[in-house]
Residue, then its C-alpha position, 0 to 999 in steps of 0.5 A: m156050163y157047156e153053153l157058156a164054153t161054146e159061146v166063149s169058143t165061138i166068140s174067140t174064133a169069130y171076133l177075137s182073131l179080127n184084129q188079125g184081119l179078115p180072110t182074103d179068100e171068098l170062103g174064109i169070109l163067108k165062114k167068118i161072117a157065119a161064125m159072127e152070126k152064129i153068136v147072136s143066133n146061138r144066145e137067142r136060141i138058148i134063151g128061147i127069143r123067137r120073134d114069131n112067137m113074140y110079135a106073131n101079128a104085130k107086123a103086116t106084109i103088103i103085097e102089090e098084085d096087079g096094081e092092088v095093095q093087099e095087107t096080110r099077116k104072117g104067123k099065128e094070130r094071137s092076142a095082145e095078152k098072149l104076146y106080152e106073156e111070151k115076151r114076159k117069159v123070155a124076160m124072165k129067162i134073160i133074168e134068170n141069165n144074168p140076175t143083175l138085171g133085176e127081178d121087179e116089174t120095172s126091170i122086166a118092163e125095161i127088158i121087154t122094152k129093149l126086146d121090142n127095140a130089137y125087133a123093131d130094128d130087125i136084129m132079132n132073130n135077123f142079125d146081119a154081120v155085114k151090116y154090123l160091120l158097115d153101119n154105126n147105128y146098127r153096130e150101136k144097137v146090137r151091142d146094146y141087145y147082145g148086152l141083154i142076152m149075152g152069156t159071159l162077155n159082150v164081145f160087140d162091147m169089147m170091140e168098141k172099147i179095145p182099140t185094136y179092134 
């Protein structure tokens, strides 16, 4: 219950006051952006969404040294089965958080697909509030992702639907 109350408090501080305008001082702007980003990262922390556990060896990093391209992997090496189990565990936490999503295998697969999309779009554990404010495509993807992990309400959806924001 405390986590949900904290979410609502953070939402009101970070987003619901946006219709009154952004702060004009540099520190105020940075604090507002940090508060906006905190909403997503807090929900991810509560649910246990950690991209390094769910996608440990899914992405490679290309490093150029002396004109040569090398491919390295970040994180722990894990089998596809272990990665899927980690995603499934997170999907079950999301369902526990929001039972209306359904508990059957199709629902779990849909949640995992949405998590994969958030990872591919570099939103998962990397939400960028400035990009959200400037990029309509990114904004839509964030709205969908937060709709999946939200606790009480989807502030990103509210901002799209309420004209004063």
